[in-house]
Wavefront OBJ file of the C-alpha trace (Angstrom):
o trace
v 6.910 30.722 -4.609
v 2.961 31.090 -5.531
v 4.553 32.680 -8.981
v 6.631 29.690 -9.579
v 4.032 26.906 -9.183
v 1.843 29.314 -11.307
v 4.537 29.266 -13.902
v 5.048 25.721 -14.116
v 1.363 25.053 -14.183
v 1.053 27.146 -17.447
v 3.827 25.394 -18.686
v 2.220 21.902 -18.243
v -1.000 23.326 -19.499
v 0.959 24.890 -22.847
v 2.582 21.423 -23.378
v -0.346 19.693 -22.943
v -2.310 21.713 -25.701
v 0.039 20.199 -28.135
v -0.632 16.547 -26.817
v -4.474 16.509 -27.119
v -4.472 12.895 -27.584
v -2.820 12.283 -24.015
v -5.767 14.141 -22.512
v -8.421 12.629 -24.414
v -7.351 9.019 -24.101
v -7.926 8.623 -20.086
v -11.463 10.259 -20.597
v -11.881 7.839 -23.254
v -11.196 5.154 -21.364
v -13.592 6.030 -18.312
v -16.366 6.665 -20.919
v -15.653 3.130 -22.607
v -15.507 1.202 -19.235
v -18.630 2.924 -17.846
v -20.583 2.046 -20.638
v -19.847 -1.917 -20.553
v -21.792 -1.984 -17.364
v -24.919 -1.673 -18.670
v -24.210 -4.117 -21.378
v -22.835 -6.627 -18.795
v -25.914 -6.289 -16.029
v -28.758 -5.431 -18.058
v -30.640 -1.924 -18.377
v -32.684 -1.925 -15.660
v -32.759 1.262 -14.245
v -32.883 0.637 -10.562
v -29.608 -1.719 -10.858
v -27.968 0.942 -12.483
v -28.742 3.532 -10.210
v -27.872 1.421 -7.288
v -24.212 0.500 -8.683
v -23.710 4.143 -10.347
v -21.515 5.111 -8.008
v -19.138 2.471 -7.544
v -18.821 2.195 -11.143
v -18.006 5.841 -11.666
v -15.633 6.099 -9.257
v -13.663 2.934 -9.906
v -13.357 4.143 -13.449
v -12.604 7.540 -12.371
v -9.532 5.951 -10.456
v -8.463 3.912 -13.198
v -8.596 6.995 -15.777
v -6.464 9.043 -13.411
v -3.956 5.861 -12.887
v -3.649 6.012 -17.048
v -2.362 9.845 -16.779
v 0.046 9.942 -13.962
v 2.728 7.108 -15.079
v 4.417 9.451 -17.134
v 4.034 12.609 -15.227
v 7.549 13.293 -14.967
v 8.918 10.914 -17.926
v 9.559 13.639 -20.753
v 10.987 16.241 -18.202
v 13.534 13.429 -16.846
v 14.430 12.324 -20.193
v 15.440 15.421 -21.622
v 17.358 16.808 -18.446
v 14.367 19.561 -17.920
v 13.684 17.924 -14.405
v 17.301 18.338 -13.065
v 17.220 22.097 -14.303
v 13.851 22.175 -12.512
v 15.095 20.739 -9.329
v 18.472 22.713 -8.892
v 16.485 26.120 -9.617
v 13.184 25.487 -7.266
v 13.588 26.689 -4.035
v 12.333 23.188 -2.909
v 11.486 19.892 -4.622
v 7.958 20.023 -2.937
v 7.118 23.048 -5.267
v 7.847 21.144 -8.428
v 5.351 18.542 -7.178
v 2.591 20.898 -6.216
v 2.891 22.497 -9.780
v 2.646 19.100 -11.152
v -0.103 17.809 -9.097
v -1.949 21.184 -9.623
v -1.342 20.539 -13.454
v -2.355 17.237 -13.597
v -5.620 18.071 -11.722
v -6.669 20.984 -14.000
v -5.937 18.721 -17.048
v -7.280 15.461 -16.089
v -8.805 15.702 -12.490
v -11.311 18.573 -13.538
v -12.476 17.205 -16.756
v -13.027 13.748 -15.366
v -15.221 15.195 -12.430
v -17.492 17.022 -15.251
v -17.509 13.749 -17.299
v -18.187 11.371 -14.439
v -21.139 13.322 -13.718
v -22.823 13.105 -16.911
v -21.933 9.197 -16.725
v -23.830 8.895 -13.504
v -26.558 10.733 -14.733
v -26.632 8.754 -17.790
v -26.624 5.465 -15.664
v -29.883 6.883 -13.779
v -28.258 8.498 -10.538
v -30.381 11.956 -9.745
v -31.085 14.687 -7.864
v -29.101 14.784 -4.200
v -27.069 11.488 -5.065
v -25.898 13.146 -8.242
v -24.615 16.296 -6.394
v -23.067 14.439 -3.649
v -20.998 12.035 -6.317
v -20.114 15.293 -7.910
v -18.811 17.049 -4.599
v -16.913 13.578 -3.652
v -15.445 13.365 -6.835
v -13.853 17.084 -6.699
v -12.399 16.008 -3.562
v -11.379 12.444 -4.691
v -9.760 13.382 -7.963
v -7.470 15.769 -5.834
v -6.429 12.778 -4.125
v -5.682 10.785 -7.101
v -3.506 13.528 -8.733
v -1.291 13.831 -5.262
v -0.760 10.208 -4.649
v -0.093 9.875 -8.602
v 2.232 12.618 -8.419
v 4.091 10.566 -5.218
v 4.066 7.524 -7.466
v 5.109 9.153 -10.589
v 7.922 10.679 -8.613
v 8.782 7.414 -7.189
v 9.129 5.455 -10.538
v 10.750 8.333 -12.662
v 13.276 7.002 -15.176
v 11.828 3.497 -14.935
v 10.419 1.811 -18.054
v 7.114 0.556 -17.876
v 6.360 1.928 -14.717
v 2.186 1.616 -15.209
v 1.789 -1.421 -13.132
v 3.920 0.030 -10.526
v 2.281 3.139 -10.265
v -0.723 1.237 -10.018
v 0.167 -0.813 -6.888
v 1.511 2.416 -5.201
v -1.666 4.603 -5.707
v -4.631 2.123 -5.128
v -4.059 1.374 -1.676
v -3.671 4.972 -0.754
v -6.779 5.658 -3.008
v -9.083 3.163 -1.532
v -10.211 5.368 1.510
v -11.216 8.321 -1.184
v -13.114 5.408 -2.914
v -14.975 3.693 -0.091
v -15.699 7.417 1.453
v -17.041 8.779 -1.927
v -19.310 5.933 -2.552
v -20.287 5.542 0.986
v -21.680 9.146 0.610
v -23.801 8.483 -2.392
v -24.967 5.251 -0.657
v -25.869 7.420 2.396
v -28.036 9.960 0.233
v -29.612 7.235 -1.883
v -30.799 5.658 1.750
v -32.312 9.265 2.856
v -28.969 9.624 5.566
v -26.856 12.804 5.553
v -23.626 11.984 3.378
v -22.021 14.886 5.128
v -19.679 12.702 7.386
v -18.512 10.618 4.596
v -17.772 13.857 2.772
v -15.841 15.478 5.744
v -13.695 12.539 6.175
v -13.274 12.639 2.647
v -12.065 16.097 2.742
v -9.808 15.382 6.077
v -8.317 12.601 3.534
v -7.606 14.975 0.979
v -6.017 17.442 3.386
v -3.761 14.493 5.131
v -3.033 13.491 1.331
v -1.938 17.238 0.451
v 0.258 17.481 3.680
v 1.763 14.158 3.299
v 2.132 13.552 -0.513
v 3.717 16.715 -1.609
v 6.989 16.511 0.585
v 6.859 12.813 -0.337
v 6.859 13.735 -3.859
v 9.677 16.315 -3.613
v 11.950 13.875 -1.714
v 11.457 11.342 -4.368
v 12.573 13.805 -6.984
v 15.119 14.941 -4.965
v 16.448 11.201 -4.790
v 16.555 10.949 -8.273
v 18.773 13.915 -8.690
v 20.879 12.806 -5.628
v 21.429 9.074 -6.635
v 24.669 9.247 -7.464
v 25.951 11.106 -4.129
v 28.246 9.872 -1.182
v 27.646 6.579 -0.128
v 25.829 6.197 3.407
v 27.543 6.205 6.678
v 28.375 2.886 8.448
v 27.176 2.427 11.899
v 28.999 0.951 14.548
v 27.992 -1.819 16.637
v 25.537 -4.488 14.547
v 24.759 -1.989 12.203
v 27.885 -2.931 11.113
v 27.392 -5.161 7.878
v 30.592 -7.357 9.230
v 29.133 -7.730 12.892
v 25.402 -8.017 11.514
v 26.770 -10.981 9.589
v 28.437 -12.693 12.128
v 25.500 -12.288 14.991
v 22.779 -13.508 12.405
v 24.805 -16.349 11.535
v 25.211 -17.281 15.054
v 21.446 -16.774 16.014
v 19.823 -18.176 12.874
v 20.204 -21.909 13.860
v 18.759 -21.303 16.696
v 15.678 -19.634 15.306
v 15.061 -22.061 12.922
v 14.845 -24.705 15.276
v 12.716 -23.101 17.551
v 10.129 -22.325 14.682
v 10.230 -25.753 13.500
v 9.546 -27.065 17.467
v 7.263 -24.608 18.480
v 5.180 -25.198 15.127
v 4.971 -28.741 15.695
v 3.952 -28.544 19.095
v 1.282 -25.897 18.087
v -0.126 -27.440 15.007
v -0.553 -30.987 16.960
v -2.020 -29.412 19.831
v -4.041 -26.749 18.157
v -5.288 -29.338 15.040
v -5.402 -32.422 17.119
v -5.644 -32.173 20.855
v -7.884 -29.057 21.462
v -11.561 -29.374 22.395
v -13.749 -28.851 19.738
v -15.859 -25.350 19.626
v -19.489 -25.551 20.625
v -20.634 -23.535 17.803
v -18.281 -24.044 14.663
v -17.434 -27.515 15.143
v -13.852 -28.408 13.830
v -13.781 -25.752 11.251
v -12.959 -23.103 14.129
v -9.045 -24.939 14.075
v -8.262 -22.967 11.212
v -7.634 -20.059 13.876
v -4.367 -21.573 14.696
v -2.924 -20.831 11.137
v -5.238 -17.578 10.208
v -4.785 -15.169 13.521
v -0.976 -15.675 13.796
v -0.824 -14.914 10.109
v -2.846 -11.825 10.816
v -1.160 -10.642 13.682
v 2.446 -11.348 12.023
v 1.529 -9.323 8.996
v 0.413 -6.416 10.536
v 3.422 -6.327 13.042
v 5.781 -7.011 10.348
v 4.496 -4.194 8.672
v 5.523 -1.675 11.206
v 8.876 -3.135 11.861
v 9.615 -3.082 7.889
v 8.427 0.556 8.223
v 10.547 1.336 10.826
v 13.508 -0.169 9.410
v 12.854 1.331 6.153
v 12.567 4.689 7.762
v 15.949 4.217 9.988
v 17.826 3.372 6.771
v 16.149 6.293 4.828
v 16.701 9.206 7.177
v 19.837 8.226 9.113
v 21.528 6.220 6.036
v 22.408 3.006 7.776
v 22.677 0.414 4.954
v 21.460 -2.418 6.914
v 18.495 -1.196 8.198
v 17.721 -0.385 4.361
v 18.598 -4.411 4.014
v 16.432 -5.376 6.600
v 13.328 -3.504 5.137
v 13.843 -5.183 1.753
v 14.105 -8.815 3.650
v 11.173 -8.243 5.853
v 8.864 -7.204 2.808
v 8.558 -10.679 1.183
v 7.778 -12.649 4.717
v 5.268 -10.016 5.306
v 3.384 -10.732 2.238
v 3.577 -14.265 2.589
v 1.845 -13.452 6.093
v -1.028 -11.496 4.484
v -1.413 -13.810 1.986
v -1.981 -16.908 3.954
v -4.384 -14.760 6.410
v -6.322 -14.179 3.447
v -6.578 -17.467 2.318
v -7.033 -19.453 5.368
v -9.757 -16.608 6.276
v -11.522 -17.331 3.103
v -11.358 -21.329 3.929
v -13.053 -20.382 7.115
v -15.482 -17.984 5.792
v -17.021 -20.319 3.416
v -18.434 -22.891 6.044
v -18.704 -19.727 8.408
v -20.860 -16.928 6.279
v -21.557 -19.185 3.460
v -19.243 -17.401 1.322
v -15.453 -17.271 -0.023
v -15.050 -13.561 0.391
v -17.056 -10.168 1.097
v -16.027 -7.102 0.668
v -15.932 -6.696 4.240
v -14.068 -4.096 6.135
v -11.394 -5.663 7.849
v -10.613 -8.096 4.990
v -10.712 -5.277 2.184
v -8.058 -3.698 4.665
v -5.999 -6.844 4.777
v -6.155 -6.871 0.761
v -4.711 -3.542 1.157
v -1.806 -4.608 3.347
v -0.849 -7.528 0.797
v -0.964 -4.839 -2.153
v 1.355 -2.658 0.075
v 3.922 -5.418 0.809
v 3.757 -5.930 -3.109
v 4.206 -2.385 -3.891
v 7.114 -2.121 -1.649
v 8.606 -4.980 -3.272
v 7.996 -4.066 -6.383
v 9.368 -0.823 -6.051
v 12.589 -1.681 -4.714
v 13.324 -4.221 -7.122
v 12.573 -1.890 -10.219
v 15.339 0.813 -9.161
v 18.803 -0.283 -10.355
v 20.329 1.940 -7.820
v 20.394 0.426 -4.506
v 20.192 4.018 -2.230
v 17.742 5.242 -4.421
v 15.501 1.735 -4.480
v 15.781 1.573 -0.581
v 14.535 5.333 0.075
v 11.779 4.896 -2.365
v 10.501 1.886 -0.789
v 10.944 3.589 2.635
v 8.592 6.139 1.402
v 5.731 3.810 0.308
v 6.165 1.631 3.662
v 5.920 5.090 5.861
v 2.878 6.015 4.255
v 1.428 3.109 4.149
v 1.452 2.482 7.862
v -1.999 4.374 8.129
v -3.295 0.953 7.158
v -2.380 -1.089 10.332
v -4.693 0.392 12.657
v -7.582 0.717 10.281
v -7.131 -3.214 9.808
v -6.831 -3.632 13.749
v -9.923 -1.449 14.310
v -12.226 -2.234 11.241
v -14.221 -4.011 13.470
v -15.235 -1.483 15.821
v -15.363 1.465 13.510
v -17.694 -0.401 10.793
v -20.344 -2.785 10.880
v -18.689 -5.993 9.640
v -19.182 -9.685 9.474
v -15.787 -10.465 10.623
v -15.596 -10.989 14.802
v -13.913 -8.898 17.275
v -10.267 -9.376 18.252
v -9.389 -12.923 19.441
v -7.442 -11.399 22.496
v -8.868 -7.533 22.916
v -6.302 -5.086 24.097
v -7.326 -4.680 27.824
v -9.926 -7.139 27.658
v -9.966 -10.586 28.616
v -9.489 -13.519 26.210
v -12.718 -14.813 24.008
v -11.427 -18.479 24.124
v -10.916 -21.130 26.874
v -7.257 -21.754 27.933
v -7.107 -25.280 26.480
v -7.879 -23.257 22.817
v -5.801 -20.511 23.750
v -2.489 -21.995 24.643
v -1.829 -23.570 21.352
v -2.497 -20.375 19.720
v -0.111 -18.475 21.628
v 2.541 -21.465 20.814
v 1.626 -21.051 17.189
v 2.253 -17.348 17.274
v 5.786 -17.622 18.811
v 6.153 -20.091 15.814
v 5.289 -17.454 13.402
v 7.564 -15.053 14.784
v 10.442 -17.359 14.965
v 9.719 -18.420 11.278
v 9.276 -14.677 10.280
v 12.805 -13.686 12.058
v 14.791 -16.780 10.774
v 13.438 -16.145 7.121
v 13.679 -12.558 6.959
v 17.343 -12.733 8.335
v 18.256 -15.323 6.326
v 17.345 -13.213 3.276
v 18.943 -10.202 4.671
v 22.012 -12.044 5.184
v 21.877 -13.128 1.293
v 21.222 -9.545 0.256
v 24.047 -7.945 2.238
v 26.285 -10.368 0.355
v 25.127 -9.155 -2.615
v 25.718 -5.906 -1.579
v 29.214 -6.181 -0.245
v 30.449 -8.453 -2.906
v 34.173 -7.803 -2.929
v 34.383 -6.367 0.673
v 37.537 -7.711 2.946
v 35.427 -8.616 5.468
v 33.389 -10.898 3.018
v 35.736 -12.371 1.702
v 37.782 -13.300 4.480
v 34.625 -14.918 5.878
v 33.832 -16.780 3.037
v 37.737 -18.019 3.225
v 37.450 -18.958 6.686
v 34.133 -21.051 6.038
v 35.954 -22.979 3.168
v 38.420 -23.733 5.288
l 1 2 3 4 5 6 7 8 9 10 11 12 13 14 15 16 17 18 19 20 21 22 23 24 25 26 27 28 29 30 31 32 33 34 35 36 37 38 39 40 41 42 43 44 45 46 47 48 49 50 51 52 53 54 55 56 57 58 59 60 61 62 63 64 65 66 67 68 69 70 71 72 73 74 75 76 77 78 79 80 81 82 83 84 85 86 87 88 89 90 91 92 93 94 95 96 97 98 99 100 101 102 103 104 105 106 107 108 109 110 111 112 113 114 115 116 117 118 119 120 121 122 123 124 125 126 127 128 129 130 131 132 133 134 135 136 137 138 139 140 141 142 143 144 145 146 147 148 149 150 151 152 153 154 155 156 157 158 159 160 161 162 163 164 165 166 167 168 169 170 171 172 173 174 175 176 177 178 179 180 181 182 183 184 185 186 187 188 189 190 191 192 193 194 195 196 197 198 199 200 201 202 203 204 205 206 207 208 209 210 211 212 213 214 215 216 217 218 219 220 221 222 223 224 225 226 227 228 229 230 231 232 233 234 235 236 237 238 239 240 241 242 243 244 245 246 247 248 249 250 251 252 253 254 255 256 257 258 259 260 261 262 263 264 265 266 267 268 269 270 271 272 273 274 275 276 277 278 279 280 281 282 283 284 285 286 287 288 289 290 291 292 293 294 295 296 297 298 299 300 301 302 303 304 305 306 307 308 309 310 311 312 313 314 315 316 317 318 319 320 321 322 323 324 325 326 327 328 329 330 331 332 333 334 335 336 337 338 339 340 341 342 343 344 345 346 347 348 349 350 351 352 353 354 355 356 357 358 359 360 361 362 363 364 365 366 367 368 369 370 371 372 373 374 375 376 377 378 379 380 381 382 383 384 385 386 387 388 389 390 391 392 393 394 395 396 397 398 399 400 401 402 403 404 405 406 407 408 409 410 411 412 413 414 415 416 417 418 419 420 421 422 423 424 425 426 427 428 429 430 431 432 433 434 435 436 437 438 439 440 441 442 443 444 445 446 447 448 449 450 451 452 453 454 455 456 457 458 459 460 461 462 463 464 465 466 467 468 469 470 471 472 473
């Protein structure tokens, strides 16, 4: 297996030697992007040294993204990829070879170049060495997740933006830890905890990303395989359609009633907060949307994984239907949080751990939506979206525990697990009602969308024709 991987890497190196422009363009972009910052913020050495790590890491990430979007494109176009997959003992071997080749061709030169750019911005001594070590680990992470994104989008036209949506949320931990290590070194603290966590994330990425990339490649090869099996019970499309049809009117009515009661009670009847005054009332929109966004992602990932592993068609439909509702909840959470933060913190936005991780959650939702929509083959699209959804689950506990793991502006949990509520009963009751209203709405909206998707997929099926005929009569 090692000889096969090395043979594939050597092949990539030989092919890259013929296309030197493809190697130089991402590096040239990194140089140009970093060079703009002294022009934008001024030539002050102290300021440039302070922002050097963040600038270099961000530009290194964007440079890496430029080089991964077409990682499998040429091999897929001429049929080489299919031959490699048939000959290799495992698709993960192909993914590992391509990730290693990408790092040797793009990651390693980028590390050296980034160190020079950081030195040009004034970073010196231990801080520069820490940046170099962090980028050596971080570019490996970029290559690994870039390989997953390239495998998921292989065969798609103009997949660059889609690759960015997939990779960015998974690369952010490396960005945060890498810049945090340099900040610690500049502040006289030990950067080793940050670098140790960065190394751990690199190992986790290797263990998770390579099998995922291999599965994504195999997915493209098997796209024309047998149709997935139908499960009995509610998973069968006719029964699912009939059951949800009876359930939806009650869900929509419940959402409307609970929403009206919760809003009137929370916005008009609940007592005024002694510290924040009337502005606290946005909690009745903000907190329920945050809970729904986090929990709905876990539900979406569960159904996506079930559809992927067990080939349950309605599970894939549910996962697709849940994603837009989850994205809506995450967007509402961010917008209401900004409105609440301006009078409370004096600013609309800060790069707080919880705010940033919630933004990543929204990007993950958008990535799942865009990825599944971009792939014409329904089965392959469901499986590709499932891979991304399952990987993104790691962000949910980060959101919840961020206020405990980091020093943040954001307050702690309103209803801490295992603890007492931090609100009076007169304020807490309408909040619980609004949470139930949000969940009723999320269920109703998602099931309505699932029924529409199922009708598209089952167009021409006998059971659907019979249903439409009975409804018309």
